[in-house]
KELUM-649410 format. One line per 4 residues: number of its first residue (from 0); for each residue x, y, z of N, C-alpha, C. Coordinates in pm, 1 decimal. Example, Ala and Ser with C-alpha at 12.3 -4.5 7.8 and 13.67 -1.06 7.14 Angstrom:
% KELUM-649410
0	1319.0/-569.0/780.0/1230.0/-450.0/780.0/1320.0/-330.0/780.0 ~ 1285.0/-225.0/708.0/1367.0/-106.0/714.0/1290.0/3.0/787.0
This chain:
% KELUM-649410
0	103.4/-2616.4/568.4/19.5/-2498.9/599.6/99.5/-2371.5/579.4 ~ 223.8/-2368.3/625.9/304.7/-2246.9/611.7/340.3/-2221.1/465.0 ~ 374.4/-2324.5/389.4/401.5/-2307.9/247.6/280.0/-2251.6/174.1 ~ 162.7/-2296.6/213.6/38.8/-2247.3/150.7/17.0/-2099.6/182.5
4	48.5/-2060.2/305.7/32.0/-1917.8/342.3/130.5/-1829.0/270.1 ~ 251.8/-1880.0/248.8/348.9/-1801.7/172.5/301.8/-1786.4/26.7 ~ 248.9/-1891.9/-30.1/193.8/-1883.4/-166.3/77.4/-1784.2/-169.5 ~ -5.9/-1786.4/-66.7/-117.2/-1692.9/-59.2/-69.3/-1549.5/-48.5
8	38.6/-1527.0/25.7/92.5/-1391.8/41.4/140.9/-1336.8/-92.5 ~ 194.4/-1421.8/-178.7/248.9/-1377.8/-306.1/141.5/-1372.1/-414.3 ~ 58.0/-1473.3/-421.1/-35.7/-1487.1/-532.2/-177.8/-1441.8/-497.4 ~ -203.7/-1403.1/-373.6/-335.6/-1353.1/-335.7/-427.2/-1461.4/-282.7
12	-415.0/-1582.9/-332.0/-492.5/-1699.0/-284.0/-396.6/-1816.6/-271.7 ~ -427.9/-1907.3/-181.8/-342.3/-2022.9/-157.3/-368.0/-2134.3/-257.6 ~ -276.8/-2230.7/-262.2/-301.8/-2351.4/-339.1/-416.3/-2429.1/-276.6 ~ -426.9/-2423.5/-145.2/-548.8/-2464.8/-74.0/-624.6/-2336.9/-42.7
16	-742.5/-2322.4/-100.8/-813.0/-2194.5/-93.4/-897.0/-2178.5/32.6 ~ -879.3/-2269.2/126.0/-937.9/-2255.2/260.8/-825.6/-2263.9/361.8 ~ -740.1/-2162.4/372.4/-622.7/-2171.3/460.9/-662.7/-2185.2/606.6 ~ -784.3/-2147.9/639.5/-829.0/-2163.3/778.8/-874.0/-2306.9/808.7
20	-881.6/-2393.1/707.4/-931.9/-2528.5/726.5/-859.5/-2623.7/633.3 ~ -760.0/-2695.3/687.0/-689.9/-2796.5/609.4/-749.1/-2935.3/632.6 ~ -861.5/-2944.2/699.8/-923.7/-3072.2/729.5/-1007.2/-3124.6/615.0 ~ -1086.9/-3227.9/643.8/-1163.8/-3295.5/538.4/-1273.4/-3203.6/481.1
24	-1313.3/-3099.1/556.1/-1415.5/-3008.0/507.1/-1358.7/-2890.6/428.5 ~ -1227.6/-2878.9/425.2/-1164.4/-2775.5/345.3/-1152.3/-2815.3/200.0 ~ -1113.2/-2723.7/115.7/-1093.7/-2752.4/-25.4/-963.5/-2827.8/-47.6 ~ -964.7/-2910.6/-149.8/-843.5/-2981.4/-187.3/-747.5/-2884.3/-256.2
28	-614.9/-2905.9/-248.5/-521.7/-2817.2/-317.8/-539.9/-2827.1/-468.2 ~ -525.4/-2714.0/-535.9/-536.8/-2714.4/-681.2/-415.1/-2781.4/-745.1 ~ -299.9/-2777.1/-676.7/-177.8/-2837.6/-727.5/-108.9/-2911.2/-611.5 ~ -159.0/-3030.2/-577.5/-106.8/-3099.6/-458.2/43.1/-3131.6/-465.5
32	93.6/-3171.0/-583.8/235.4/-3202.7/-594.1/321.5/-3078.7/-575.4 ~ 275.4/-2964.5/-627.9/350.2/-2839.2/-608.9/350.7/-2801.9/-460.5 ~ 239.5/-2817.6/-391.6/234.2/-2784.2/-249.4/328.4/-2872.9/-170.4 ~ 331.6/-3002.3/-204.0/424.6/-3093.8/-135.9/569.7/-3050.2/-161.2
36	600.2/-3014.2/-285.3/737.6/-2975.1/-319.4/776.6/-2849.4/-244.6 ~ 684.6/-2751.4/-235.9/712.4/-2626.0/-164.5/736.3/-2654.7/-16.1 ~ 658.8/-2744.2/41.8/676.6/-2776.1/184.0/813.4/-2839.5/209.9 ~ 855.6/-2929.5/119.5/987.0/-2993.0/136.4/1097.3/-2890.2/114.2
40	1081.5/-2803.2/14.8/1182.0/-2700.4/-10.7/1195.0/-2607.3/109.9 ~ 1083.2/-2572.0/172.5/1086.8/-2484.8/291.0/1163.3/-2551.8/404.1 ~ 1136.7/-2679.5/426.6/1207.7/-2752.3/533.2/1357.2/-2763.9/504.0 ~ 1390.1/-2803.7/379.1/1530.8/-2828.9/345.1/1610.7/-2701.8/329.6
44	1544.1/-2587.1/315.8/1615.3/-2458.7/309.2/1642.4/-2404.5/449.7 ~ 1605.8/-2481.8/551.7/1626.2/-2434.4/689.2/1518.3/-2338.8/731.4 ~ 1397.7/-2357.2/678.0/1283.0/-2272.6/709.6/1310.3/-2127.2/671.3 ~ 1377.9/-2109.3/557.8/1416.2/-1977.7/510.0/1300.0/-1918.3/428.1
48	1218.2/-1837.2/491.6/1100.7/-1782.4/423.9/1139.0/-1678.2/320.0 ~ 1248.6/-1605.8/342.8/1294.4/-1510.7/242.1/1330.9/-1582.1/113.5 ~ 1395.2/-1695.0/125.5/1427.5/-1777.6/7.9/1300.2/-1819.8/-64.4 ~ 1199.1/-1861.8/10.3/1074.9/-1908.0/-51.7/1003.6/-1794.7/-124.2
52	997.1/-1679.8/-58.1/929.9/-1565.4/-121.2/1002.9/-1520.3/-246.7 ~ 1137.0/-1515.0/-240.7/1214.2/-1476.0/-358.5/1191.6/-1573.8/-473.4 ~ 1188.4/-1701.9/-440.0/1169.5/-1803.8/-544.2/1032.0/-1790.8/-610.3 ~ 930.5/-1765.0/-531.7/796.7/-1751.0/-586.0/783.3/-1625.9/-671.3
56	842.3/-1516.9/-624.2/826.3/-1388.8/-694.5/911.2/-1380.6/-820.0 ~ 1010.6/-1467.1/-833.4/1091.0/-1468.7/-956.0/1050.2/-1582.7/-1047.8 ~ 944.8/-1653.9/-1009.4/897.5/-1766.3/-1091.0/824.5/-1717.0/-1216.0 ~ 814.7/-1801.4/-1315.8/743.9/-1766.5/-1436.9/594.4/-1750.3/-1407.4
60	543.6/-1829.2/-1313.5/401.1/-1819.2/-1277.9/366.0/-1679.8/-1226.8 ~ 451.2/-1623.8/-1139.4/422.4/-1492.4/-1082.1/440.8/-1382.2/-1184.2 ~ 536.4/-1397.7/-1275.6/570.4/-1290.7/-1369.6/481.1/-1287.9/-1492.5 ~ 379.5/-1373.5/-1497.8/284.1/-1367.2/-1606.0/200.8/-1240.2/-1597.6
64	146.5/-1197.9/-1711.6/51.5/-1087.2/-1709.4/-77.5/-1133.5/-1641.7 ~ -148.9/-1038.8/-1580.4/-268.1/-1075.3/-1505.3/-396.0/-1072.3/-1588.2 ~ -386.8/-1033.8/-1715.9/-504.1/-1027.2/-1801.7/-557.2/-1168.4/-1829.3 ~ -689.7/-1180.7/-1838.3/-750.3/-1310.9/-1865.9/-706.3/-1360.4/-2004.3
68	-687.8/-1488.7/-2015.4/-643.7/-1549.4/-2140.2/-763.1/-1599.8/-2221.9 ~ -762.9/-1567.4/-2349.1/-873.2/-1613.0/-2435.7/-870.5/-1760.6/-2459.3 ~ -752.6/-1823.1/-2447.5/-740.5/-1965.3/-2476.2/-760.2/-2052.4/-2354.8 ~ -797.9/-1994.0/-2240.3/-810.1/-2072.8/-2116.7/-934.2/-2026.6/-2041.0
72	-1031.1/-2116.2/-2024.2/-1153.7/-2084.3/-1951.9/-1132.4/-2115.9/-1804.3 ~ -1082.5/-2016.5/-1731.1/-1045.7/-2038.4/-1591.1/-1066.6/-1907.0/-1514.2 ~ -1192.8/-1864.9/-1489.5/-1217.9/-1734.0/-1429.3/-1158.4/-1716.4/-1290.1 ~ -1145.3/-1824.2/-1213.4/-1089.6/-1814.4/-1078.7/-939.7/-1838.4/-1075.9
76	-878.9/-1856.4/-1192.2/-735.0/-1879.3/-1205.0/-689.2/-1997.6/-1120.1 ~ -769.0/-2103.8/-1120.4/-732.2/-2223.5/-1046.0/-608.1/-2290.2/-1104.1 ~ -584.1/-2272.2/-1234.1/-471.2/-2336.8/-1299.5/-347.2/-2249.6/-1300.2 ~ -354.9/-2131.1/-1239.7/-244.0/-2035.2/-1239.1/-197.1/-2009.1/-1382.2
80	-293.8/-1989.8/-1469.2/-264.0/-1962.4/-1607.8/-236.1/-1815.6/-1636.0 ~ -252.2/-1731.1/-1537.1/-217.5/-1587.8/-1550.3/-161.3/-1541.9/-1416.9 ~ -103.9/-1422.9/-1417.4/-41.3/-1369.8/-1296.4/-143.7/-1324.7/-1194.7 ~ -98.4/-1299.2/-1071.2/-192.1/-1258.2/-964.1/-242.6/-1116.0/-985.6
84	-361.7/-1088.3/-937.3/-417.6/-952.5/-937.7/-504.9/-937.2/-813.8 ~ -462.2/-853.6/-721.8/-539.1/-828.9/-600.0/-495.4/-696.3/-538.5 ~ -581.6/-638.7/-453.3/-546.1/-513.5/-388.9/-450.0/-539.3/-275.6 ~ -350.7/-452.7/-262.8/-249.7/-467.8/-159.8/-310.0/-448.1/-21.5
88	-246.7/-506.0/79.1/-294.1/-490.3/217.8/-271.4/-349.3/268.1 ~ -343.3/-314.2/374.4/-339.7/-180.2/430.7/-197.6/-136.9/465.9 ~ -122.7/-224.6/531.4/12.2/-190.1/572.1/102.6/-164.8/452.3 ~ 84.2/-243.2/347.3/169.0/-228.0/227.4/139.3/-95.0/158.8
92	12.0/-57.1/152.6/-25.5/69.3/90.2/41.7/185.7/161.2 ~ 42.3/183.4/292.9/104.6/293.2/368.3/255.0/291.0/350.5 ~ 317.1/173.0/363.1/461.7/165.3/354.4/513.8/199.8/214.8 ~ 437.1/164.4/111.6/476.0/198.6/-24.5/481.9/350.7/-43.3
96	380.1/421.7/9.9/379.8/565.9/0.2/494.0/628.9/79.8 ~ 520.7/577.5/198.3/630.6/631.1/279.7/765.5/605.4/212.6 ~ 782.9/485.0/156.2/910.4/452.7/91.8/935.8/539.7/-30.9 ~ 833.7/552.8/-117.4/853.0/628.8/-240.8/880.1/776.1/-212.8
100	822.7/827.3/-104.9/841.6/967.9/-72.0/973.7/995.1/-2.0 ~ 1042.2/889.4/42.0/1166.4/906.8/115.4/1145.9/930.0/263.5 ~ 1023.4/917.4/311.9/993.1/943.8/453.7/1012.2/819.3/541.5 ~ 1009.8/700.9/483.3/1009.0/578.4/561.7/1130.9/568.7/652.9
104	1104.2/548.5/781.4/1210.6/531.2/879.9/1242.8/382.4/890.4 ~ 1364.6/339.0/854.1/1395.5/196.1/851.7/1429.2/134.5/985.9 ~ 1421.5/212.1/1094.2/1457.3/160.1/1225.4/1376.1/34.8/1256.6 ~ 1442.4/-66.5/1308.1/1375.5/-193.0/1339.9/1362.6/-210.8/1489.5
108	1249.0/-266.7/1532.0/1227.1/-295.8/1672.3/1177.0/-174.5/1750.0 ~ 1150.0/-196.1/1877.2/1104.4/-87.8/1963.8/955.1/-88.4/1986.4 ~ 910.2/8.9/2062.0/769.0/17.1/2099.3/683.2/65.0/1982.6 ~ 550.7/50.9/1999.2/457.2/93.1/1897.9/457.5/243.5/1879.1
112	420.4/288.2/1758.8/418.6/430.0/1726.4/277.2/473.7/1689.8 ~ 252.2/602.6/1699.7/116.6/654.9/1679.5/118.7/762.2/1571.1 ~ 87.0/724.5/1446.6/78.7/825.6/1339.9/-49.9/906.3/1350.0 ~ -71.3/995.2/1252.3/-191.0/1078.5/1255.4/-317.4/992.4/1253.9
116	-418.8/1037.8/1325.3/-552.2/983.1/1309.9/-651.9/1088.6/1357.6 ~ -778.7/1082.3/1314.4/-877.9/1182.6/1356.7/-890.1/1190.0/1506.8 ~ -910.4/1308.4/1559.4/-919.9/1327.7/1704.4/-1050.6/1271.4/1758.2 ~ -1048.7/1232.6/1884.1/-1171.3/1192.3/1952.7/-1207.8/1046.0/1939.2
120	-1137.6/970.2/1857.3/-1178.3/830.5/1835.0/-1158.2/745.6/1961.7 ~ -1045.7/763.1/2029.0/-1018.8/681.8/2146.0/-1111.3/722.3/2262.5 ~ -1135.7/849.1/2278.8/-1219.4/892.9/2391.5/-1361.8/842.1/2374.9 ~ -1407.6/826.8/2251.0/-1542.1/777.7/2228.0/-1556.3/630.2/2262.9
124	-1444.8/554.3/2255.7/-1449.3/409.7/2278.2/-1397.9/369.0/2415.4 ~ -1329.9/460.3/2485.8/-1259.6/420.9/2607.7/-1348.7/426.8/2731.5 ~ -1313.4/345.2/2830.0/-1374.6/352.5/2963.0/-1330.4/485.5/3026.3 ~ -1418.3/550.6/3103.9/-1381.5/681.0/3163.3/-1250.9/679.9/3242.0
128	-1216.6/566.2/3303.5/-1093.3/560.2/3382.9/-974.5/505.1/3303.2 ~ -990.9/486.4/3173.4/-883.9/427.4/3094.0/-765.1/520.8/3082.5 ~ -645.2/463.6/3080.4/-523.8/544.9/3064.3/-488.1/564.5/2917.2 ~ -573.2/513.4/2826.8/-551.9/536.2/2682.3/-674.4/609.3/2622.7
132	-733.9/693.4/2706.0/-853.5/762.9/2658.3/-817.9/869.8/2556.0 ~ -699.2/927.8/2569.2/-657.5/1033.3/2477.2/-550.1/982.8/2382.0 ~ -570.9/1005.4/2256.0/-471.0/967.0/2154.4/-379.9/1085.9/2128.7 ~ -251.7/1068.9/2151.6/-152.5/1173.7/2126.3/-59.9/1123.9/2016.4
136	-68.8/1183.6/1899.3/14.1/1140.3/1787.3/161.0/1167.0/1814.4 ~ 245.6/1080.4/1761.9/389.9/1099.5/1775.8/437.8/1213.5/1687.2 ~ 563.8/1248.7/1704.7/623.6/1353.8/1622.3/757.4/1301.4/1567.5 ~ 810.3/1374.0/1470.5/942.1/1340.8/1417.7/942.0/1209.5/1341.0
140	1055.1/1138.2/1347.8/1075.0/1017.3/1269.6/976.1/906.0/1306.1 ~ 922.1/911.0/1426.8/831.1/805.4/1470.2/701.4/806.4/1387.5 ~ 667.0/918.0/1328.3/549.6/924.5/1242.1/565.0/839.9/1118.2 ~ 688.9/806.5/1083.4/715.3/745.7/954.5/774.4/605.5/968.6
144	753.0/542.7/1085.6/795.1/405.0/1103.2/706.4/312.9/1017.9 ~ 756.0/195.3/990.5/677.3/99.1/913.7/547.2/65.7/984.1 ~ 446.7/27.4/904.3/314.2/2.3/959.4/311.5/-115.2/1057.0 ~ 413.5/-200.3/1051.7/426.7/-309.0/1147.1/428.2/-257.1/1290.6
148	478.5/-133.7/1310.3/497.6/-79.3/1443.4/385.5/14.2/1487.4 ~ 281.6/29.1/1408.6/170.3/118.6/1448.2/100.5/60.4/1570.9 ~ 85.0/143.4/1671.3/22.0/102.8/1797.2/-121.1/56.8/1769.2 ~ -158.6/-54.9/1828.6/-286.3/-117.3/1797.7/-374.3/-124.6/1923.5
152	-481.2/-49.2/1922.4/-579.8/-56.4/2031.7/-695.2/-142.4/1982.9 ~ -719.2/-252.4/2048.0/-813.6/-349.8/1993.2/-954.8/-292.1/1974.9 ~ -995.1/-207.1/2068.3/-1130.1/-150.6/2056.8/-1138.2/-34.1/1958.7 ~ -1021.8/15.7/1915.4/-1019.5/127.5/1820.3/-890.0/122.8/1741.1
156	-880.3/30.2/1643.0/-757.7/21.5/1561.4/-738.5/146.7/1477.4 ~ -621.1/160.2/1418.0/-596.0/276.6/1333.7/-696.2/278.5/1218.5 ~ -765.9/390.8/1196.8/-876.7/392.8/1099.5/-837.8/358.4/956.9 ~ -716.9/400.1/911.6/-677.2/369.2/774.9/-648.8/219.5/759.9
160	-604.1/154.1/867.8/-582.9/10.0/862.5/-718.6/-62.6/854.8 ~ -810.7/-20.0/938.9/-943.2/-81.7/938.0/-1013.6/-58.5/804.6 ~ -996.1/58.2/749.2/-1060.5/95.0/624.5/-1021.8/0.0/512.2 ~ -897.5/-48.9/517.2/-848.7/-138.6/412.3/-839.2/-284.1/464.3
164	-934.1/-319.2/550.2/-961.5/-458.7/585.1/-855.2/-525.5/670.5 ~ -773.7/-448.8/743.5/-685.0/-511.1/840.1/-769.9/-571.7/951.0 ~ -741.1/-695.0/995.6/-824.7/-757.3/1098.4/-813.5/-686.8/1232.2 ~ -916.0/-700.3/1315.8/-917.6/-628.4/1443.1/-838.4/-696.5/1552.3
168	-787.2/-816.4/1525.9/-703.9/-893.0/1618.3/-780.1/-943.9/1741.2 ~ -912.2/-937.8/1733.7/-991.4/-999.3/1838.9/-989.2/-1152.5/1824.2 ~ -961.7/-1198.9/1704.8/-953.8/-1343.9/1678.5/-850.2/-1367.2/1569.1 ~ -808.7/-1494.0/1555.2/-708.3/-1527.9/1454.7/-765.4/-1505.7/1313.7
172	-679.4/-1461.2/1222.3/-721.9/-1436.8/1084.9/-608.2/-1483.3/992.4 ~ -637.2/-1583.8/909.7/-536.4/-1634.5/816.6/-562.8/-1589.6/673.7 ~ -679.8/-1528.7/650.2/-710.0/-1476.9/516.9/-795.6/-1351.8/529.4 ~ -744.2/-1240.4/480.8/-817.0/-1113.6/491.5/-918.0/-1101.0/378.0
176	-1025.6/-1031.2/408.2/-1115.4/-993.7/301.3/-1058.1/-871.9/228.5 ~ -1100.6/-849.2/106.5/-1054.5/-734.1/28.7/-1175.4/-667.4/-30.8 ~ -1215.2/-556.4/28.7/-1333.0/-484.1/-15.5/-1293.5/-365.9/-102.4 ~ -1393.1/-306.1/-166.2/-1372.6/-186.7/-245.7/-1488.6/-92.6/-218.9
180	-1462.8/15.5/-145.8/-1571.2/105.0/-104.8/-1537.0/250.0/-136.5 ~ -1639.3/336.2/-150.8/-1613.4/478.3/-172.7/-1535.9/541.5/-58.0 ~ -1553.5/492.6/64.5/-1482.7/549.4/178.8/-1330.4/527.9/165.8 ~ -1291.1/417.4/102.7/-1148.1/395.1/81.0/-1089.9/504.6/-9.7
184	-1162.9/539.0/-115.1/-1116.8/645.6/-202.5/-1107.2/778.1/-127.4 ~ -1205.6/804.9/-42.1/-1203.4/928.3/38.2/-1079.6/935.1/125.2 ~ -1045.5/820.2/189.0/-926.3/816.4/273.6/-798.4/834.0/193.6 ~ -788.9/767.7/77.6/-668.3/776.8/-2.5/-642.9/919.3/-54.7
188	-748.2/993.1/-77.7/-732.2/1127.9/-131.9/-718.1/1234.7/-25.1 ~ -757.9/1206.7/99.8/-768.2/1315.6/197.7/-698.2/1291.9/330.0 ~ -659.1/1168.5/363.2/-597.0/1143.4/492.5/-464.7/1220.2/502.0 ~ -435.7/1272.9/619.9/-321.2/1361.5/639.5/-191.5/1299.6/589.7
192	-162.7/1174.5/628.5/-34.9/1118.1/589.8/-28.1/1089.0/440.4 ~ -142.1/1059.3/376.9/-141.1/1041.4/230.5/-99.9/1171.2/160.5 ~ -153.4/1284.9/206.9/-118.9/1414.6/147.7/28.6/1444.6/173.1 ~ 75.2/1414.1/293.3/215.2/1440.0/327.6/308.6/1355.1/241.8
196	276.1/1226.7/225.8/354.5/1139.8/137.0/360.7/1197.3/-2.8 ~ 243.5/1235.0/-55.4/237.2/1287.1/-191.8/320.4/1414.2/-206.8 ~ 315.2/1499.4/-106.5/392.5/1624.7/-112.2/542.1/1595.0/-114.3 ~ 587.3/1504.8/-29.9/729.2/1471.8/-27.7/774.0/1403.0/-156.6
200	690.0/1314.8/-210.7/724.7/1250.4/-337.2/726.0/1352.3/-451.0 ~ 629.6/1448.1/-447.1/626.9/1552.1/-548.9/757.3/1635.3/-546.3 ~ 801.2/1671.2/-426.9/926.7/1743.6/-416.0/1044.3/1660.5/-469.7 ~ 1042.7/1533.0/-440.4/1150.1/1446.3/-489.3/1150.6/1441.9/-642.8
204	1032.4/1431.8/-702.7/1024.1/1425.7/-847.9/1071.4/1556.2/-913.6 ~ 1026.5/1668.2/-854.4/1063.2/1798.9/-911.8/1213.8/1823.9/-895.6 ~ 1267.6/1781.2/-783.4/1409.3/1805.3/-753.6/1502.0/1716.8/-837.8 ~ 1462.1/1593.1/-864.3/1551.7/1495.8/-926.7/1536.6/1484.3/-1078.2
208	1432.2/1547.5/-1136.3/1407.2/1532.6/-1279.4/1382.6/1669.5/-1342.6 ~ 1419.1/1682.3/-1469.4/1415.5/1812.9/-1534.9/1287.0/1839.4/-1613.4 ~ 1211.2/1735.9/-1648.2/1091.2/1757.8/-1731.1/980.3/1662.6/-1688.4 ~ 860.5/1689.6/-1739.3/742.7/1614.8/-1698.0/751.1/1466.7/-1733.6
212	800.9/1435.0/-1853.5/810.4/1295.3/-1893.9/901.6/1216.3/-1801.0 ~ 1014.9/1275.2/-1764.3/1106.5/1205.3/-1673.9/1046.3/1187.4/-1535.8 ~ 971.9/1288.7/-1490.8/905.9/1278.1/-1360.3/796.7/1170.9/-1360.3 ~ 719.4/1164.5/-1468.8/614.4/1062.4/-1476.2/676.2/923.5/-1479.7
216	782.0/907.6/-1555.1/849.0/777.1/-1563.8/903.4/737.0/-1427.6 ~ 965.2/830.0/-1356.9/1018.6/800.4/-1224.7/907.0/763.4/-1125.6 ~ 797.9/838.1/-1128.3/687.4/812.3/-1036.0/627.9/674.9/-1059.0 ~ 597.5/640.1/-1186.2/536.8/512.0/-1215.5/633.6/396.5/-1186.9
220	762.2/418.5/-1208.5/859.7/312.9/-1178.6/860.0/282.0/-1030.1 ~ 850.8/385.2/-946.2/850.9/361.8/-800.8/719.1/302.8/-753.0 ~ 605.4/348.2/-806.3/475.9/308.3/-754.3/415.7/187.2/-823.7 ~ 449.6/167.4/-950.5/390.8/54.8/-1025.4/491.3/-36.4/-1088.6
224	620.0/-9.0/-1070.7/729.2/-93.0/-1124.1/725.1/-100.4/-1275.6 ~ 679.4/5.1/-1340.6/675.6/11.8/-1487.1/663.1/157.9/-1527.1 ~ 679.3/184.0/-1656.4/659.2/320.1/-1708.1/512.0/340.5/-1738.2 ~ 466.1/464.7/-1746.0/324.8/487.7/-1771.5/285.4/450.0/-1912.8
228	165.2/399.0/-1928.3/111.1/371.5/-2061.5/66.9/503.9/-2125.5 ~ 40.5/500.4/-2254.9/9.3/623.2/-2327.6/-114.1/692.5/-2270.5 ~ -219.4/617.6/-2242.8/-340.7/676.6/-2188.7/-315.4/733.7/-2048.7 ~ -235.0/663.0/-1969.4/-203.2/712.8/-1836.0/-121.8/841.2/-1844.2
232	-24.4/845.4/-1936.9/57.7/965.0/-1952.3/-28.8/1085.0/-1994.8 ~ -121.4/1060.7/-2086.0/-209.0/1168.5/-2132.6/-297.8/1221.1/-2019.4 ~ -356.3/1128.4/-1942.8/-443.2/1168.2/-1832.1/-364.9/1244.5/-1725.1 ~ -243.9/1199.2/-1695.1/-160.8/1265.8/-1595.2/-122.8/1406.9/-1639.7
236	-86.9/1423.0/-1766.2/-48.0/1554.8/-1814.8/-167.4/1649.7/-1816.7 ~ -287.3/1597.4/-1848.2/-405.5/1684.2/-1842.8/-435.5/1729.9/-1701.0 ~ -425.5/1637.7/-1604.9/-446.7/1675.1/-1465.3/-340.2/1774.4/-1418.9 ~ -218.2/1751.9/-1460.2/-107.6/1839.4/-1420.5/-130.5/1980.6/-1474.1
240	-173.7/1992.4/-1598.9/-199.7/2125.0/-1656.0/-312.9/2195.5/-1580.1 ~ -416.4/2118.8/-1546.0/-529.2/2178.9/-1471.0/-483.2/2226.9/-1334.6 ~ -396.8/2149.7/-1266.9/-349.6/2190.0/-1134.0/-253.5/2309.4/-1142.5 ~ -176.3/2315.7/-1248.8/-87.7/2432.4/-1266.5/-170.3/2559.8/-1286.4
244	-280.2/2548.5/-1358.8/-368.2/2664.2/-1372.8/-430.6/2702.3/-1239.4 ~ -463.6/2600.7/-1160.1/-528.6/2627.0/-1030.8/-433.6/2693.4/-932.4 ~ -308.3/2647.3/-930.4/-214.6/2694.7/-827.9/-120.4/2802.6/-878.4 ~ -138.1/2848.8/-999.4/-48.6/2951.8/-1052.7/-64.0/3085.0/-981.9
248	31.1/3176.2/-1007.5/26.6/3312.9/-954.3/25.3/3315.1/-801.1 ~ 109.9/3231.9/-740.4/127.1/3233.2/-593.8/-5.1/3214.2/-519.8 ~ -82.9/3116.4/-561.6/-212.6/3089.2/-500.7/-195.9/3052.3/-353.5 ~ -276.7/3111.2/-264.7/-270.6/3069.2/-121.6/-311.2/2923.8/-102.4
252	-388.2/2870.2/-198.5/-425.9/2729.5/-188.4/-303.5/2639.5/-193.4 ~ -203.2/2678.3/-271.5/-82.1/2598.7/-281.3/-11.0/2595.4/-144.8 ~ -1.8/2708.8/-79.7/63.6/2713.1/51.1/-10.8/2629.1/154.7 ~ -144.7/2632.4/146.9/-225.7/2554.7/239.2/-200.6/2404.4/218.5
256	-196.9/2363.4/93.5/-174.0/2222.5/62.4/-35.9/2177.5/109.0 ~ 64.0/2259.7/87.7/201.4/2220.8/120.9/229.0/2227.3/271.2 ~ 135.0/2282.1/347.1/152.7/2288.4/492.8/97.6/2164.2/563.6 ~ 35.2/2071.5/489.3/-22.7/1952.1/550.4/89.2/1859.2/594.5
260	80.7/1809.8/718.9/180.3/1717.7/769.7/295.3/1786.8/840.5 ~ 368.2/1709.4/918.3/477.5/1766.4/998.3/607.1/1780.8/921.3 ~ 626.9/1699.5/817.8/752.8/1705.2/743.1/773.6/1842.4/683.5 ~ 893.6/1895.4/695.9/922.3/2028.4/645.1/930.1/2027.5/492.9
264	888.6/2134.0/430.2/892.0/2145.2/285.5/1023.2/2206.7/239.4 ~ 1054.8/2186.6/112.8/1176.4/2242.3/53.8/1145.1/2381.1/1.0 ~ 1192.2/2488.7/66.3/1157.8/2625.5/24.5/1221.3/2667.0/-105.9 ~ 1319.1/2589.5/-154.2/1384.9/2628.1/-278.9/1302.9/2589.3/-402.1
268	1199.7/2506.8/-384.9/1118.2/2464.4/-497.5/995.4/2552.4/-510.2 ~ 949.2/2583.0/-632.6/832.1/2668.8/-653.1/706.8/2603.5/-597.2 ~ 633.6/2677.1/-513.2/518.6/2622.7/-443.2/411.7/2575.0/-539.3 ~ 382.3/2654.1/-644.6/276.2/2616.2/-737.9/307.9/2485.6/-809.2
272	433.8/2468.0/-850.7/472.2/2344.6/-920.5/465.8/2223.6/-829.3 ~ 513.3/2238.6/-706.6/508.5/2126.8/-611.0/364.4/2093.3/-575.8 ~ 279.7/2194.6/-560.7/138.2/2170.4/-529.2/69.6/2096.5/-644.2 ~ 96.9/2135.0/-767.6/39.2/2067.7/-882.4/81.0/1921.0/-887.7
276	210.5/1895.6/-866.7/259.2/1759.2/-866.3/206.2/1678.9/-746.9 ~ 184.7/1748.1/-633.6/128.0/1679.9/-517.2/-10.1/1623.9/-548.3 ~ -93.1/1704.9/-614.6/-226.4/1657.4/-651.0/-218.8/1540.6/-748.3 ~ -126.5/1546.2/-840.5/-111.3/1433.0/-934.3/-64.0/1307.7/-863.3
280	32.3/1324.7/-771.1/82.7/1206.6/-699.7/-26.8/1146.9/-611.8 ~ -109.2/1230.4/-548.0/-221.8/1178.9/-469.1/-310.9/1090.9/-555.9 ~ -340.7/1139.0/-677.3/-427.7/1063.8/-767.4/-366.3/931.2/-807.8 ~ -235.5/931.1/-837.9/-170.6/806.7/-879.3/-157.1/710.6/-761.7
284	-128.5/764.0/-643.5/-121.7/677.4/-524.6/-253.7/610.6/-493.5 ~ -365.4/674.8/-533.4/-497.1/618.5/-508.2/-548.8/533.4/-624.0 ~ -472.1/523.8/-732.0/-517.4/452.6/-851.9/-482.5/304.5/-842.5 ~ -540.7/226.4/-932.5/-509.9/81.6/-936.6/-362.9/57.7/-960.6
288	-295.3/148.3/-1031.3/-154.0/125.7/-1061.0/-70.9/113.3/-934.4 ~ -109.2/182.2/-826.2/-33.4/180.5/-701.8/-97.7/94.5/-593.7 ~ -226.2/67.8/-602.4/-295.1/-4.4/-495.4/-317.2/-151.2/-527.3 ~ -293.8/-191.6/-653.0/-319.2/-327.7/-694.3/-189.8/-400.7/-725.5
292	-187.8/-529.7/-696.6/-81.4/-617.3/-741.7/-120.1/-680.2/-874.2 ~ -46.3/-651.9/-979.4/-77.3/-706.9/-1112.5/25.5/-814.6/-1145.8
């Protein structure tokens, strides 16, 4: 069961595609001998899950391209004839943005933390005498802890986590659903921490690279583990030119955008240029290149 869940974590679906039911009513494994071998390897490695994950992610099966193969009629990829393709989990989407921007706080352990969320959500759901009726967001480094440490109120989970199908923890969940809704796009483009991440990453790109091509290459390497394709580069440069026109001549809109979030901005960088790159980074962070596992 554990080996199957590790495979599911890496490939998006398990070798047994009903991880919640390993009984006679569940599906048979697509590769029973592989599942047996993985289970034995897990046991003999001393239950070393890091070893198992590394082995799966460096395997030829995982490193295949995710495009459908013309020579193989297998729409559900039961034969693992192509690489995995699925949307990343809510926690991974947040942590990827924090890591790339340099904001991620690597501190391990400790109590739960409370990042930004819309006001009034807890008071609408809480009992009048509840001691958690008011949500008070944290400040400083606690805002940028890993999503593992986000405080979880069962009756009102963090909205960005819920938006991307994180379970409510009212019951056990061994396989998450993965939806695609317009509201997810709205959150990716407008949520406070997404804008803050994009601003910090934009400053990093402007500070560490001398030209647009180098900045694009650095951004895609961090967010998508590859360089931009020709069409992506062209689209990004067009958006960048449009944003430079919008924020040029000391536009007050640029200052408003760069004031989002608690993280302090770098005053040595030109506001219009950072604002233009912020809008581009927001778009790329919300694109399939950054939100999907290919």
